[in-house]
N, C-alpha and C positions, 0 to 999 in steps of 0.2 A: 363209656363201657370201656373196659378193658379188651387187649386184643384176646384175650383166652373166650369172654362172653363175648363179642364179634365171632369168631369162628366157628365157635359151636353154634349162633344165630344161621350163620355164611350158611356152615355145612347142611344144615335139617336142610333148607334153603333148594340147596343146589341140588341131596337126596332125594324130593320131593319132585323137583324140576327133569329131573333123568328117570325119578319112575314113572313120572306120568311121559317124557317121551317111550320109554320105552311100553307102557300100553297100548299106546299108538301104533306099535311095533317099527319104533325107529331103529335100522341098526346101529354099530357103533360106527361106520362112518357117517350118517346121519346127523348123530347126534354129536358129534366133534362138529360137523360144519353149519348147527342150528348157534351153535356156543362162539361163535363168531359175532365183532362186538357190536358188525351196522345190524344183525337180525337181533340180536340180544336185546338195543335199544328200539327196535321198534318190538317185538315182539314179548319181551318180558322186559319193559321199562321200569317195575315196583322190584328188580332183581337186585338191582345195586345203582345208591345213591346217585353216581355220576352220568348216570343213565338218562336221566330227566333233564340231563345239560349237554347229554350228546357229545360227554365228556372223555376222553380215556386216559387213564390213570399209567398208560408207562405210552410214551409217542411209537407208536409203531401201525406200517402200514396196514399189512393184515396179524390185526391181531386176535388172537382167539380168547375166552376164558374159559375155557373150562378151568383149568389152571389155576382162577382168581389167588388162589390161598397157596403159598408156591410152594411145594413138597422138602424145598433145600431151604427156604424159612426155619428161624429155630430162635425162641422165644422163650424168657419166662420173666412173668408180671410182677413176679418179685422181684426179679435181681437176675445175669449169672455169674458176674461179678463185677467186683471194686476195685477202680482204678484210680488211687486218690481219691478223691473227690466225686469225680465223676460214678455211674453207677451200667453197668452193660445189660441193657437187655431184650437182644438181638444181634443176628448175627445170619451167615450163607453161611452152609451148610459142605459148600463145594465151592464156596470161594470163590466166585464169579469174579470175573476182572468188569464187569460192565457195574457190578456193585460197589458200595462204598460204605465205609461206618461214616456216621454221621455225629455232630453232638446238638444236642437239641437242649439247652440251659444246664442241667447237671445229670443229662441220662446220654448215653451213648447206644444207637439202634441203627440197626442197617438199611440204608438207603437201598431200594431198591427198582428208584424211577429210571435207570438207564438201560435195566435189564434186563430182554428178550428173551431167557433159555425157555422159560413153561408157556410163552405164549405164542408160540409157535404149533400149525396142526402139525408138522412133522415129530413135536415132539410129545403131543400129548398121544397122536398115533402108538408111538413107541412104547410110551409108558401107562398108556392108559392099558386095565388089566381085566375089565368084566364082558358079558359074554349077554345080549341080551337077552 
C-alpha cells in the first residue's frame, strides 16, 4: 500500500468517526479527548493496526491520535527529488528538530518517530478548526 492509499483510507475512517461523534453531540473538546490513545485502544480497536497490540507509534505519555496523519508531513509516492542514487519521498514542512531524514535502501524518508508536535492535546486544540 502506498502512503497516498493509506492516507485516503485513514482519512475516510477519521471522518466517519468524527461524524459519528458529532451525531452523538460531542463537543470539540470531547472529540479531542476521545482521540486519546488509551481511549482509542479501548473504543476503536480497528481504527489503527497498532491498537490491537496496544502499541504506540510514538513514545509519548499522553499521545493524542487526532492528527495521526501529521499536517506537516509532506510526501510524494513517486519521489520528490533524487540525490545521487537515492530518491527522497518525504520530509517535514516545519523541519521539526525531533524529526530526521532516514535512508532505507535507496530511499530517503522522513522519520517522525521522535516527534511529538501534532500529538499533544494543546496542538490539536490550537489547530483544529471545526464546530460540531
